[in-house]
TIMI-165312 format. One line per 4 residues: number of its first residue (from 1); for each residue x, y, z of N, C-alpha, C. Coordinates in pm, whole numbers, plus 50000, padded with zeros to 5 digits. Each point is the difference from the previous one (the first is absolute). Layout:
<sites>
NUM = X/Y/Z/X/Y/Z/X/Y/Z ~ ...;
</sites>
This chain:
<sites>
1 = 62515/04017/84302/49957/49887/49951/50085/49919/49886 ~ 50040/49885/50044/50061/49928/49866/49923/49931/49919 ~ 50033/50036/49887/49928/49970/49854/50079/49903/49942 ~ 49976/49881/49957/50105/49925/49880/49975/50078/49900;
5 = 50141/49969/49927/50037/50121/49873/49915/49943/49872 ~ 49914/49892/50028/49906/50003/49888/49878/50104/49992 ~ 50032/50063/50091/49857/50080/50022/50069/50133/49942 ~ 50103/50041/49966/50030/50146/49985/50027/50006/49850;
9 = 50013/49901/49903/49979/50024/49861/49869/50019/49963 ~ 49890/49930/50074/49851/50000/49965/49969/50181/50010 ~ 50044/50062/50139/49982/50127/50022/50018/50071/49890 ~ 50162/49991/49963/50067/50076/49903/49919/50013/49846;
13 = 49989/49894/49964/49919/49968/49891/49854/50079/49997 ~ 49943/49962/50146/49885/50061/50035/49986/50176/49919 ~ 50098/50041/50060/50011/50148/50008/50035/50025/49846 ~ 50083/49962/49947/50028/49990/49815/49870/49997/49959;
17 = 49934/49911/50030/49891/49967/49931/49873/50122/49993 ~ 49974/50020/50129/49909/50151/50020/50037/50095/49964 ~ 50138/50042/49963/50055/50123/49945/49965/49980/49845 ~ 50071/49890/49975/49980/50003/49834/49905/49969/49964;
21 = 49888/49918/50044/49887/49992/49955/49880/50135/49998 ~ 50031/50063/50122/49921/50141/50020/50014/50087/49899 ~ 50131/50003/49947/49995/50101/49868/49915/49950/49903 ~ 50018/49873/49964/49956/49956/49855/49840/49973/50040;
25 = 49966/49972/50126/49846/49995/49982/49934/50106/50001 ~ 50056/50101/50030/49923/50150/49981/49982/50021/49863 ~ 50111/49972/49907/49966/50039/49881/49881/49908/49942 ~ 49970/49873/50045/49914/49906/49931/49861/50000/50064;
29 = 49998/50039/50120/49885/50000/50074/49963/50135/50059 ~ 49917/50031/49981/49941/50137/50069/49835/49963/50102 ~ 50032/50090/50098/49881/49961/50103/50024/50130/50077 ~ 49852/50051/50052/50053/50110/50099/50011/49958/50114;
33 = 49953/49853/50055/50049/50008/50098/50146/49929/50013 ~ 50058/50045/50093/50148/50002/50068/49995/49825/50035 ~ 49905/49967/50069/50016/49859/50024/49986/49892/49881 ~ 49894/50033/49923/49979/49927/49904/50177/50002/49917;
37 = 50009/50112/49989/50176/49983/49895/50073/49934/50059 ~ 50001/49983/50140/50114/49947/50067/49977/49870/50029 ~ 49878/49944/50012/49985/49850/49976/50009/49930/49872 ~ 49963/50107/49887/50045/49941/49892/50160/49964/49960;
41 = 50077/50112/50071/50151/49984/50019/50031/49893/50057 ~ 49941/49970/50127/50040/49860/50037/49974/49910/49934 ~ 49872/49969/49938/49980/49884/49930/50064/49976/49861 ~ 50043/50114/49921/50089/49958/49891/50149/49993/50019;
45 = 50018/50017/50145/50130/49997/50044/50029/49828/50030 ~ 49859/49932/50050/50004/49888/50036/50003/49991/50157 ~ 50026/50129/50066/49992/49982/50131/49889/49982/50065 ~ 49900/50034/49944/49835/50002/50043/49989/49859/50058;
49 = 50050/49889/49932/49966/49862/50014/50135/49928/50132 ~ 50032/50089/50025/50112/49955/50113/49943/50028/50126 ~ 50088/49931/50116/49920/50026/50119/50016/50150/50072 ~ 50075/50037/49945/50045/50170/50050/49901/50048/49926;
53 = 49946/50026/49885/49936/50058/49926/49825/49955/50033 ~ 50003/49874/50023/49854/49967/50075/49976/50118/50140 ~ 50119/49976/50098/49989/50067/50089/50002/50150/50033 ~ 50025/50060/49863/49980/50132/49976/49870/50030/49994;
57 = 49936/49920/49909/49853/50038/49980/49889/49975/50132 ~ 50057/49862/50056/49912/49956/50116/50000/50131/50108 ~ 50130/50073/50010/50009/50083/50119/49912/50127/49970 ~ 49965/50023/49864/49894/50081/49963/49893/49992/50063;
61 = 49931/49879/49971/49876/49958/50051/49984/49995/50131 ~ 50124/49939/50096/50001/49992/50107/50004/50152/50096 ~ 50062/50093/49938/49973/50130/50032/49858/50064/50028 ~ 49922/49962/49895/49865/50016/49990/49917/49950/50105;
65 = 50026/49866/50033/49928/49941/50124/50053/50057/50109 ~ 50135/50050/50013/50052/50052/50153/49979/50144/50004 ~ 49923/50054/49906/50010/50162/49973/49908/50049/50147 ~ 50075/50104/50034/49945/50069/50171/49958/50116/49933;
69 = 49900/50056/50080/49913/50117/49980/50081/50135/50026 ~ 49990/50108/49932/50085/50145/50043/49872/50094/49995 ~ 50044/50086/50067/49884/50126/49996/50074/50120/49980 ~ 49948/50066/49895/50071/50138/49922/49985/50110/50104;
73 = 50088/50065/50029/50158/50026/49949/50075/49894/50052 ~ 50100/49944/49943/50084/49888/50051/50142/50004/49918 ~ 50125/50023/50106/50108/49985/49928/50067/49823/50032 ~ 50050/49909/49919/50047/49894/50062/50125/49969/49889;
77 = 50096/49940/50072/50124/49941/49932/50050/49912/50023 ~ 50110/49922/49935/50032/49888/50055/50129/49951/49886 ~ 50011/49864/49971/50126/49947/49913/49922/49875/49904 ~ 50111/50020/49905/50032/49839/49949/50120/49938/49996;
81 = 50007/49867/50058/50124/49939/49957/50014/49937/49893 ~ 50122/49961/49924/50002/49951/49874/49963/49834/50016 ~ 50053/49945/50159/49980/49868/50006/49836/49961/50031 ~ 49934/50110/50050/49882/49953/50008/49890/50031/49879;
85 = 49920/49929/49999/49897/50007/49854/49860/50033/50073 ~ 49974/50150/49991/49855/50008/50062/49976/50133/49944 ~ 49825/50043/50031/49962/50148/49968/49936/49987/50117 ~ 49947/50132/49978/49948/50060/50140/49875/50073/49961;
89 = 49868/50005/50057/49895/50037/49952/49898/50090/50145 ~ 49935/50088/49921/49927/50047/50113/49839/50052/49954 ~ 49887/49980/50091/49888/50042/49933/49953/50153/50072 ~ 49945/50051/49920/49959/50164/50009/49822/49945/49954;
93 = 49908/50097/50131/49856/50005/49962/49984/50140/49949 ~ 49936/49990/49892/49984/50141/49907/49848/50020/49989 ~ 49922/50109/50020/49884/50021/49926/50004/50053/49855 ~ 49878/49960/49934/50008/50056/49854/50033/50173/49994;
97 = 50083/50031/49904/50054/50107/50000/50127/50058/50082 ~ 50047/49916/50103/50095/50070/50066/50123/49976/49935 ~ 50094/50070/50001/50128/50007/49919/50132/49963/50091 ~ 50095/49941/49979/50115/49963/50063/50120/50072/49929;
101 = 50105/50038/50041/50137/50062/49984/50079/49889/50037 ~ 50054/49887/49924/50101/49911/50054/50170/50060/49939 ~ 50042/50000/50124/50172/50002/49926/50054/49904/50079 ~ 50089/49944/49930/50109/49902/49977/50127/50000/49973;
105 = 50100/49994/50107/50148/50035/49975/50049/49869/50023 ~ 50078/49955/49891/50081/49869/49998/50145/50020/50003 ~ 50077/49962/50076/50138/50008/49974/50061/49860/49986 ~ 50018/49962/49886/50071/49862/49970/50131/50008/50023;
109 = 50061/49882/50045/50130/49982/50012/50070/49936/49861 ~ 49923/49997/49919/50008/49907/49873/49959/50083/49917 ~ 49973/49948/49841/49923/50086/49910/49835/49963/50006 ~ 49954/49925/50108/49859/49937/50007/49888/50098/49996;
113 = 49890/49985/49957/49901/50093/49990/49899/49926/50092 ~ 49929/50126/50062/49883/49909/50064/49844/50035/49980 ~ 49961/49869/49971/49864/49988/49903/49880/50065/50129 ~ 49926/50074/49941/49888/50069/50106/49869/49940/49946;
117 = 49931/49974/50062/49868/49929/49918/49887/50069/50117 ~ 49888/50076/49939/49879/50051/50041/49880/49884/50004 ~ 49954/49939/50086/49877/49919/49959/49877/50023/50055 ~ 49899/49948/49960/49845/50039/50040/49969/49887/50061;
121 = 49945/49976/50100/49911/49897/50064/49872/49968/49966 ~ 49921/49898/50048/50054/49889/50070/50054/49899/49915 ~ 50034/50030/49858/50048/49902/49905/50150/50025/49971 ~ 50020/50110/50072/50174/50067/49958/49989/49996/49888;
125 = 49941/50062/49900/50031/50066/49857/50099/50081/49975 ~ 50093/49992/49925/50127/50083/50014/49919/50120/49915 ~ 50044/50133/50057/49963/50105/49946/50093/50088/49927 ~ 50125/49964/50089/50126/50070/49914/50136/49936/50032;
129 = 50089/49989/49930/50107/49915/50040/50138/50081/49941 ~ 50087/50060/50089/50121/50093/49950/50130/49972/50062 ~ 50097/50047/49971/50105/49956/50067/50032/50142/50045 ~ 50089/50016/50116/49999/50144/50100/50144/49988/50026;
133 = 50049/50147/49997/50114/50006/50088/49966/50089/50086 ~ 49991/50160/49921/49950/50093/50112/49884/50090/49950 ~ 49892/49927/49994/49879/50012/49936/49872/50034/50079 ~ 49937/50099/49935/49866/50009/50086/49865/50011/49913;
137 = 49896/49947/49996/49891/49945/49955/49857/50039/50062 ~ 49922/50059/49935/49886/50067/50062/49899/49878/49938 ~ 49950/49932/50094/49870/49892/49968/49876/50060/50038 ~ 49903/49976/49936/49864/50021/50051/49900/49859/49996;
141 = 49921/49965/50118/49903/49929/50015/49881/49993/49903 ~ 49992/49942/49890/49896/50001/49949/49848/49922/50079 ~ 50046/49905/50109/49870/49928/50081/50059/49997/50116 ~ 49895/50014/50095/50045/49988/50169/50024/49840/49992;
145 = 50127/49965/50101/50045/49902/50027/50160/49980/50041 ~ 50020/49901/49990/50149/49958/50039/50079/50010/49883 ~ 50123/50087/49998/50094/49983/49920/50126/49950/50062 ~ 50109/49952/49902/50099/49952/50044/50127/50042/49941;
149 = 50105/50026/50042/50131/50053/49957/50100/49890/50019 ~ 50082/49961/49903/50068/49890/50016/50126/50068/49935 ~ 50103/49940/50049/50168/50046/49974/50095/49869/50010 ~ 50087/49980/49882/50077/49883/49994/50114/50021/49923;
153 = 50109/49971/50050/50156/50045/49907/49952/49876/49903 ~ 50124/50012/49894/50018/49920/49908/50059/49905/50069 ~ 50015/49876/49933/50083/49880/50057/50132/50042/50053 ~ 50032/49948/50103/50111/50033/50063/50027/50154/49997;
157 = 49877/50063/50002/50035/50153/50026/50036/50033/50149 ~ 50059/50100/50042/50038/50071/50147/49996/50139/50026 ~ 49931/50042/50072/49979/50140/50029/49920/50015/50125 ~ 50001/50148/50016/49922/50042/50100/49866/50088/49924;
161 = 49908/50001/50070/49858/50077/49960/49965/50106/50079 ~ 49927/50077/49999/49921/50090/50090/49850/50064/49898 ~ 49910/49983/50058/49875/50008/49946/49916/50116/50078 ~ 49952/50092/49918/49936/50100/50067/49839/50017/49926;
165 = 49898/49958/50090/49876/50029/49946/49908/50076/50051 ~ 49941/50115/49944/49966/50106/50042/49844/50012/49914 ~ 49913/50033/50071/49875/50033/49919/49984/50128/49948 ~ 49959/50047/49875/50019/50115/49911/49873/50000/49939;
169 = 49992/50138/49944/49880/50048/49950/49962/49955/49843 ~ 49882/49909/49996/49963/49982/49890/49973/50079/49893 ~ 49920/50118/50005/49970/50142/49925/50121/50111/50059 ~ 50070/50040/49897/50086/50097/50020/49942/50123/50081;
173 = 49851/50023/49954/49958/50114/50062/49895/49969/50068 ~ 50000/50079/50127/49870/49977/50101/49893/50045/49952 ~ 49848/49970/50038/49891/50041/49913/49950/50170/50062 ~ 50065/50052/50095/49974/50123/50050/50124/50086/50016;
177 = 50024/50124/49927/50125/50079/49995/50050/50027/50150 ~ 50098/49975/50037/50070/50030/50107/49972/49939/50130 ~ 49935/49880/49972/49970/49904/50111/50060/49863/49944 ~ 50006/49916/50117/50047/49899/49974/49886/49886/50096;
181 = 50041/49864/50018/49928/49895/50035/49978/50066/50155 ~ 50068/50064/50073/49968/50006/50135/49841/50083/50017 ~ 50013/50058/49856/49841/50130/50035/49888/49874/49986 ~ 49991/49894/49986/49890/49891/49981/49933/50006/50160;
185 = 49905/50007/50004/49935/49995/50140/49877/49884/50003 ~ 49928/49958/49888/49918/49916/49997/50040/49886/49885 ~ 50018/49893/50047/50065/49908/49936/49905/49879/49938 ~ 50018/49906/49920/49958/49911/49952/49922/49896/50067;
189 = 49890/49973/50012/49912/49909/50088/49959/50057/50095 ~ 50020/50153/50057/49931/50044/50110/49846/49978/49943 ~ 49904/50011/50139/49861/49965/49995/49939/50135/49958 ~ 49902/50006/49929/49920/50082/49939/49832/49981/50033;
193 = 49940/50127/50001/49837/49974/50004/49968/49889/50117 ~ 50069/50004/50119/49961/49927/50094/50032/49825/49983 ~ 50083/49974/49923/50037/49871/49949/49936/49952/49907 ~ 49917/50060/49917/49927/49954/49880/50097/50002/49872;
197 = 50122/50076/50003/50145/49969/49900/50086/50039/50067 ~ 50121/49986/49917/50115/50042/50052/50063/50091/49881 ~ 50104/50070/50044/50061/50049/49942/50095/49970/49928 ~ 49971/50025/49818/50059/49933/49911/50100/50131/49944;
201 = 50088/50046/50093/50129/50067/49944/50078/50063/50126 ~ 50026/50129/49971/50083/50072/50114/49947/50120/49981 ~ 50014/50098/50123/49949/50130/49980/50162/50088/50045 ~ 50019/50082/49900/50125/50073/50016/49958/50153/50018;
205 = 50018/50033/50142/49943/50162/50029/50106/50077/49966 ~ 49929/50133/49951/50108/50123/49955/49895/50115/49991 ~ 50068/50093/49961/49929/50156/50030/49913/49991/49847 ~ 49858/50057/50024/49945/50003/49873/50096/50073/49897;
209 = 49918/49961/49877/50129/50059/49878/50100/49947/50004 ~ 50074/49902/50099/50127/49975/49934/49997/49890/49907 ~ 50076/50044/49897/50015/49889/49878/49983/49837/50008 ~ 49926/49954/49921/49997/49858/49997/50066/49946/49878;
213 = 50117/49915/50033/50084/49967/49906/49973/49867/49923 ~ 50035/49959/49864/49997/49859/49955/50119/49947/50066 ~ 50009/49859/50026/50112/49955/50047/50062/49914/49885 ~ 49920/49992/49887/50068/49944/49878/49943/50040/49889;
217 = 50076/49974/49872/49936/50046/49896/49909/49890/49917 ~ 49866/50082/49977/49893/49924/49978/49880/50093/49916 ~ 49903/49903/49994/49871/50079/49921/49911/50006/50113 ~ 49918/50107/49997/49887/50029/50095/49876/49991/49912;
221 = 49944/49870/50047/49907/49970/49989/49852/50019/50056 ~ 49995/50096/50071/49854/50055/50062/50061/50121/50085 ~ 49891/50104/49938/49989/50099/50137/49869/50019/50001 ~ 49955/49993/50142/49859/49993/50017/49982/50100/50160;
225 = 49871/50035/50038/49959/50055/50118/49877/49954/50026 ~ 50011/49877/50088/49881/49933/50010/50040/49893/50124 ~ 49915/49962/50085/49981/49895/50082/50070/50039/50128 ~ 50087/49882/50067/50095/50031/50129/50095/50065/49978;
229 = 50060/49973/49895/50169/50070/49937/49949/50156/49993 ~ 49901/50030/49964/49979/50149/49949/50094/50010/49868 ~ 50070/50121/50007/50047/50054/49918/50156/49878/49950 ~ 50008/49940/49873/50083/49866/50027/50063/49979/49858;
233 = 50105/49962/50009/50105/49991/49877/50033/49793/49997 ~ 50001/49978/49856/50036/49842/50007/50121/50009/49905 ~ 50124/49943/50064/50111/49988/49878/50016/49853/49969 ~ 50026/49966/49897/50058/49856/49958/50144/49992/49992;
237 = 50051/49912/50091/50165/49965/50011/49998/49892/49920 ~ 50022/49986/49879/50012/49900/49901/50093/49937/50023 ~ 50109/50013/50068/50105/49930/49997/49968/49898/50109 ~ 49920/49994/50119/49983/49906/50092/49860/49952/49982;
241 = 49915/50086/49900/49851/49956/49978/49922/50043/50152 ~ 50043/50098/50027/49895/50044/50125/49935/50145/49950 ~ 49872/50018/50058/49925/50117/50034/50049/50086/50095 ~ 50033/50121/49999/50025/50105/50109/49892/50102/50035;
245 = 49980/49998/50095/49864/50069/50054/50039/50122/50086 ~ 49936/50097/49938/50034/50159/50110/49857/50058/50031 ~ 49992/50020/50136/49863/50018/49994/49989/50105/50119 ~ 49888/50062/50007/49957/50128/50105/50087/50123/49969;
249 = 50045/50015/49863/50063/50109/49933/49896/50126/50045 ~ 50075/50119/49972/49952/50130/50037/50002/50049/49864 ~ 50098/49981/49892/50004/50032/49839/50057/49874/49933 ~ 49942/49971/49877/50066/49930/49902/50045/50072/49845;
253 = 50111/49964/49989/50133/50091/49950/50020/49910/49860 ~ 49934/49899/49957/50026/49899/49895/49863/49967/49941 ~ 50043/49955/49862/49827/49974/49944/50029/49835/49983 ~ 49925/49926/49960/49958/49889/49964/50072/49929/49882;
257 = 50058/49915/49997/50073/49950/49857/50134/50082/50004 ~ 50035/50074/50104/50141/50078/49997/50097/49935/50054 ~ 50119/49974/49896/50115/49949/50071/50081/50087/50100 ~ 50049/49940/50115/50082/50072/50098/50117/49921/50032;
261 = 50117/50105/50018/50132/49944/50038/49990/49989/50156 ~ 50125/49907/50054/50038/50004/50136/50015/50144/50048 ~ 49918/50048/50118/50019/50105/50033/49919/50144/49973 ~ 49926/49957/49905/49886/50092/49942/49897/50013/50098;
265 = 49943/50140/49999/49905/50039/50100/49849/49948/49948 ~ 49895/49914/50094/49910/49944/49951/49883/50076/50054 ~ 50011/50073/50135/49899/50117/50054/50056/50040/50121 ~ 49908/50012/50115/50048/50048/50090/49927/49977/50124;
269 = 50046/49955/50103/49989/49951/50125/49858/50098/50042 ~ 49892/49899/50046/49863/50039/50043/49940/49932/50080 ~ 49878/50013/50055/49875/49906/50090/49876/49980/49902 ~ 50002/49993/49893/49897/49988/49923/49920/49841/50049;
273 = 49872/49969/49927/49936/49871/50031/49956/49965/50150 ~ 50027/49897/50048/49986/49980/50118/50095/50033/50120 ~ 50095/50093/49928/50103/50031/50111/49984/50134/50063 ~ 49882/50070/49959/49949/50150/50043/50011/50057/50127;
277 = 49994/49880/50088/50004/50028/50134/50146/49980/50070 ~ 50084/49983/49906/50164/49941/50047/50085/50077/49965 ~ 50121/50000/50028/50100/50125/49940/50044/49954/49868 ~ 50036/50128/49931/50042/49938/49864/50121/49891/49978;
281 = 49953/49900/49912/50093/49898/49974/49991/49932/49884 ~ 50120/49930/49937/49952/49931/49892/49978/49837/50026 ~ 49876/49940/49958/49991/49852/50029/50069/49957/49857 ~ 50101/49909/50019/50064/49942/49904/49964/49860/50007;
285 = 49998/49925/49865/49958/49846/50028/50067/49962/49866 ~ 50004/49842/50017/50062/49954/49847/49894/49876/50004 ~ 49942/49969/49853/49926/49895/49958/50096/49917/49897 ~ 49942/49847/50013/50073/49908/49913/49878/49882/50036;
289 = 49906/49980/49906/49887/49915/50046/49984/50007/50133 ~ 49965/50107/50046/49952/50064/50137/50131/50097/50055 ~ 49967/50034/50138/50059/50086/50030/50132/49911/50068 ~ 50120/50063/50026/50082/49954/50037/50078/50091/50104;
293 = 50108/49967/50123/50057/50082/50096/50093/50108/49920 ~ 49968/50114/49980/50080/50110/49907/50133/50052/50106 ~ 49995/49952/50104/50110/50028/50088/50172/49958/49972 ~ 49992/49894/49963/50138/49921/49977/50051/50112/49864;
297 = 49916/50015/49922/50027/50072/49868/50067/50144/50033 ~ 49941/50039/50091/50020/50181/50018/50098/50013/50120 ~ 50035/49898/50057/50047/50008/50124/50165/50062/49971 ~ 50027/50120/50048/50136/50036/49999/50086/50073/50081;
301 = 49943/49952/50146/50101/50023/50084/50025/49866/50093 ~ 50155/49972/49970/50051/49874/50049/50132/50003/50091 ~ 50002/49914/50107/50127/49999/50093/50085/49894/49893 ~ 50141/50052/50011/50092/49952/49899/50076/49888/50081;
305 = 50052/49888/49941/50087/49913/50050/50102/50052/50019 ~ 50102/49970/50124/50129/50047/50029/50093/49937/49916 ~ 50118/50055/49981/50113/49935/49933/50097/49933/50091 ~ 50009/49844/49987/50065/49930/50119/50174/50027/49989;
309 = 50055/50002/50108/50139/49979/49996/50037/49878/49945 ~ 50078/49983/49912/50069/49868/49920/50067/49932/50122 ~ 49939/49877/50011/50063/49913/50117/49981/49860/49932 ~ 50156/49935/50046/50005/49834/49993/49946/49936/50117;
313 = 49910/49901/49968/49951/49943/50127/50053/49848/49976 ~ 50015/49925/50110/50028/49859/50021/49894/49937/49930 ~ 50015/49901/49936/49927/49900/49935/49926/49905/50107 ~ 50045/49986/50122/49932/49910/50099/50012/50084/50129;
317 = 49884/50047/50052/50029/50038/50149/49916/49942/50080 ~ 49998/50006/50169/49914/49957/50102/49886/50048/50078 ~ 49932/49963/50034/49918/50084/50090/50081/49997/50147 ~ 50012/50130/50052/50086/50015/50113/49916/50048/50118;
321 = 49854/49974/50012/49915/50002/50084/49946/49884/50049 ~ 49880/49990/50104/49968/49894/50011/49905/49951/49904 ~ 49921/50089/49946/49907/49984/49899/50017/50082/49900 ~ 49961/49982/49856/49986/50103/49917/49872/49971/49915;
325 = 49938/50108/49981/49895/49975/49895/50035/50035/49862 ~ 49934/49906/49921/50025/49960/49848/49864/50069/49946 ~ 50026/50122/49933/49881/50075/49985/49946/49994/49838 ~ 49901/50026/49953/49956/50021/49867/50041/50126/49923;
329 = 49998/50096/50073/50054/50123/49937/50091/50073/50102 ~ 50113/50108/49942/50074/50032/50094/49924/50109/50084 ~ 49930/49983/50096/49918/50095/50073/50016/49880/50138 ~ 49965/50088/50115/49981/49922/50151/49831/49984/50010;
333 = 49919/50069/49871/49858/49944/50022/49965/49901/49892 ~ 50083/49973/49935/49979/49886/49873/49990/49861/50099 ~ 49934/49923/49929/49973/49845/50069/50115/49904/50001 ~ 50008/49966/50139/50082/49894/50048/50011/49875/49911;
337 = 50076/49935/49899/50015/49901/49962/50052/49883/50048 ~ 50143/50020/50088/50027/49889/50088/50061/50069/50111 ~ 50046/49922/50103/50066/50065/50091/50161/49912/50019 ~ 50116/50085/49980/50102/49915/50010/50083/50013/50155;
341 = 50031/49877/49995/50056/49980/50152/50182/50052/49983 ~ 50049/50051/50102/50155/50024/50044/50077/49963/49909 ~ 50102/50021/49935/50093/49942/49941/49944/49935/49850 ~ 49905/50011/49985/49932/49949/49849/50081/50069/49883;
345 = 50048/49919/49938/50073/50090/49842/49917/50023/49914 ~ 50008/50067/49956/49890/50058/49871/50098/50089/49884 ~ 49958/49964/49888/50075/50038/49840/49956/50174/50015 ~ 50095/50062/49989/49974/50162/49948/49947/50034/49844;
349 = 49891/50007/49985/49996/50021/49827/49949/50162/49956 ~ 50028/50073/50070/49964/50132/49981/49967/50124/50142 ~ 50018/50097/49983/49982/50093/50124/49936/50137/49976 ~ 49896/50057/50082/49993/50101/49984/50059/50122/50119;
353 = 49931/50093/50030/50106/50100/50088/49986/49911/50122 ~ 49905/49968/50076/49992/49912/50119/49992/49875/50006 ~ 49966/49932/49880/49936/49840/50010/50076/49915/49886 ~ 50051/49877/50071/50069/49933/49885/49857/49887/49935;
357 = 50039/50008/49900/49926/49877/49917/50058/49842/50015 ~ 49940/49929/50068/50059/49868/50019/49926/49867/49937 ~ 50092/49904/49985/49923/49882/50017/50075/49900/50106 ~ 49901/49935/50065/50053/49900/50113/50035/49863/49927;
361 = 50079/49930/50073/50056/49905/49928/49908/49882/49945 ~ 49871/49987/50000/49904/49921/49954/49961/50105/49865 ~ 50049/50104/49955/49926/50091/49924/49884/50078/50004 ~ 49970/50022/50101/49890/50093/50049/50029/50134/50015;
365 = 49943/50081/49893/50043/50147/49968/49937/50065/50097 ~ 50062/50129/50056/49956/50131/50072/50059/50072/50058 ~ 49996/50109/50046/50085/50132/50047/50035/49961/50169 ~ 50112/50049/50035/50029/49988/50137/50058/50148/50018;
369 = 49983/50052/50111/50043/50138/50028/50134/49983/50029 ~ 50093/50081/49933/50142/50011/49998/50068/49962/50155 ~ 49968/50066/50093/50071/49993/50128/49994/49863/50080 ~ 49902/49905/49935/49970/49891/50057/50105/49873/49924;
373 = 50076/50062/49955/50076/49886/49901/50175/50034/49993 ~ 50055/49919/50025/50145/50010/50034/50086/49895/49886 ~ 50125/50051/49983/50098/49918/49947/49993/49845/50076 ~ 49983/49889/49896/50019/49859/50078/50088/49963/50079;
377 = 50009/49934/50082/50092/49901/50065/50081/49915/49913 ~ 50127/49993/50024/50041/49904/49888/50104/49885/50054 ~ 49974/49886/49974/50064/49902/50070/50076/49921/49915 ~ 50134/49976/49990/50079/49906/49906/49990/49857/50017;
381 = 49998/49959/49878/49992/49836/49984/50139/49926/49971 ~ 49985/49871/50054/50113/49944/49996/50029/49919/49854 ~ 50126/49982/49961/50034/49955/49896/49907/49878/49938 ~ 49933/49963/49916/49906/49896/49974/49924/50010/49865;
385 = 50026/49878/49918/49904/50032/49878/49872/49946/50002 ~ 49890/50085/49958/49845/49971/49997/49941/50066/49923 ~ 49858/49915/49961/49952/50104/49911/49874/50087/50072 ~ 49977/50106/49955/49964/50105/50028/49889/50047/49883;
389 = 49903/50063/50035/49877/50047/49867/49999/50141/50017 ~ 49991/50046/49858/49995/50159/49971/49815/50004/50035 ~ 49930/49896/50014/49879/50060/50061/49959/49917/50093 ~ 49899/50015/50112/49978/49919/50091/49900/49895/49980;
393 = 50059/49926/49886/49883/49901/49949/50082/49833/50003 ~ 50146/50003/49985/50053/49874/50003/49973/49895/49840 ~ 49978/50106/49930/49997/49948/49849/50135/49968/49962 ~ 50018/49929/49939/50150/49959/49984/50036/50076/49865;
397 = 49900/50058/49927/50063/50099/49919/50044/50131/50042 ~ 49947/50027/50129/50065/50095/50073/50117/50007/50100 ~ 50052/49895/49970/50146/49947/50116/50098/50052/49956 ~ 50075/50006/50108/50162/50043/49958/50082/49935/50106;
401 = 50115/49917/49936/50072/49916/50082/50116/50122/50043 ~ 50020/50043/50143/50089/50089/50061/50085/49969/50113 ~ 50086/50061/49997/50082/49972/50124/49965/50113/50100 ~ 49909/49945/50126/49959/50089/50075/50105/50083/50096;
405 = 50147/50005/49973/50080/50096/50063/49992/50133/49944 ~ 49946/50014/49866/49986/50102/49917/49871/50093/50041 ~ 49904/49945/50107/49907/50033/50027/49969/50053/50172 ~ 49900/50095/49998/49970/50033/50141/49862/49971/50023;
409 = 49939/49962/50111/49865/49966/50028/49929/50176/50049 ~ 49906/50009/49945/49968/50187/50051/49830/49968/50065 ~ 49977/49877/49993/49830/49962/50030/49941/49863/49967 ~ 49884/49980/50035/49979/49848/50005/49842/50007/49978;
413 = 49955/49909/49955/49830/49968/49978/49977/49885/50048 ~ 49866/49935/50019/49964/49875/50046/50107/49883/49943 ~ 50032/49996/49879/50055/49916/49914/50135/50021/49951 ~ 50038/50129/49990/50153/50022/49953/50074/50108/50090;
417 = 50100/49982/50007/50116/50111/50022/50029/50096/49896 ~ 49994/50139/49994/49991/50083/49887/50167/50035/49982 ~ 50095/49971/49925/50124/50028/49968/50025/50108/49930 ~ 50094/50081/49995/50050/50077/49913/50166/49984/49982;
421 = 50039/50040/49881/50123/50002/49950/50061/50161/50022 ~ 50120/50004/49965/50069/50146/49987/49941/50096/49916 ~ 49939/49962/49901/49929/50093/49891/49835/49992/50028 ~ 49952/49937/50143/49845/50018/50034/49935/49953/49914;
425 = 50060/49849/49937/49908/49910/49940/49950/49920/50121 ~ 49874/50008/49980/49897/49910/50077/49983/49884/50000 ~ 50020/49889/50074/49973/49861/49994/49926/49963/50104 ~ 49916/49856/49996/49933/49951/50066/50055/49843/50054;
429 = 50047/49981/50128/50047/49905/50039/49915/49918/50063 ~ 49954/49862/49977/49947/49941/50086/50005/49956/50117 ~ 49929/50039/50114/50047/49992/50137/50018/49861/50078 ~ 49966/49911/49912/49980/49849/50082/50142/49931/49930;
</sites>
């Protein structure tokens, strides 16, 4: 793409301003949020009020609106180009007490940093914002709901990323010695007493006398022998404001008001209380203003996301079959959002092992199976000066006056021919 020489001093100045102001602003402005710090840098330098600064902020908001859902475990990779100002975001549904291990690998071709935000819906409140290079973070959901992971390089930053998201144990120690979450045979919500009540916990089966372990450091608040739970112990998890319930014990080995550490033995597995006619097991529950599902907090058996082979993908590809389904998730069982016809061009935003995350030319996001896409067919254009647009809007502020001989046509929409130059800068040329 040919750009007027007037543009180059602006970009050079922009790079110098970001570099110099970044060091200065960190000395006078402190925040635990990497995004807040960087926005302060842009504001201090005057870049925030420019068009390119506004686009950087707008792209972060647009990424939230276009965020697609992912299911854990998942690996996804992609890239950011310096000439494109964008952010990427994904939603993940989590239950209260569930934890994730998020590993982010950022290979910048320059010195730019990758800003990572974790947000909680539905209002998308920022929970954490940090810069990542080769970092892993453990994140625990305090509430059941939608969470969002957003990544965005600093202005004009370029590089490749790979993200691996795995489930991980919230509690480092499982409540029954020698067992894991596969030993759970009766789960939250199971019917009890012919439908009169539901199961408010999980049952972990083990041999009588197997040690019952405290999964957390806390305070023993009750040691009882009564009611449905028989011999029972309550431990207060003061970090999470949870009350942990251990029931049907054969023996109790701690005293009321005793402090325990993670891994301490509380008692032994049995079948006291209303479990006298069942095999020995631990009934484990969590209470916080009522019972909550304890399974997400003690699950410790997880499939792991695969490490993806590093690949470079074309910015634009086309549908190579008569019809391709644009899906909501990278899965053949997920909902079909749209159906794309043969030769429809799509932008490649990221990729999993078998799926491309794409946007069609109208900006609709989704996933397409990799085998359904190929490199676009390219048609050279004749020499002619014309106005083309950086967005399919025909807004004069998004227009560029270019020589079409420098471009190839790779696709079309109802109103535009989609053209690219040798650097794969995409423009929209009105087709009328």
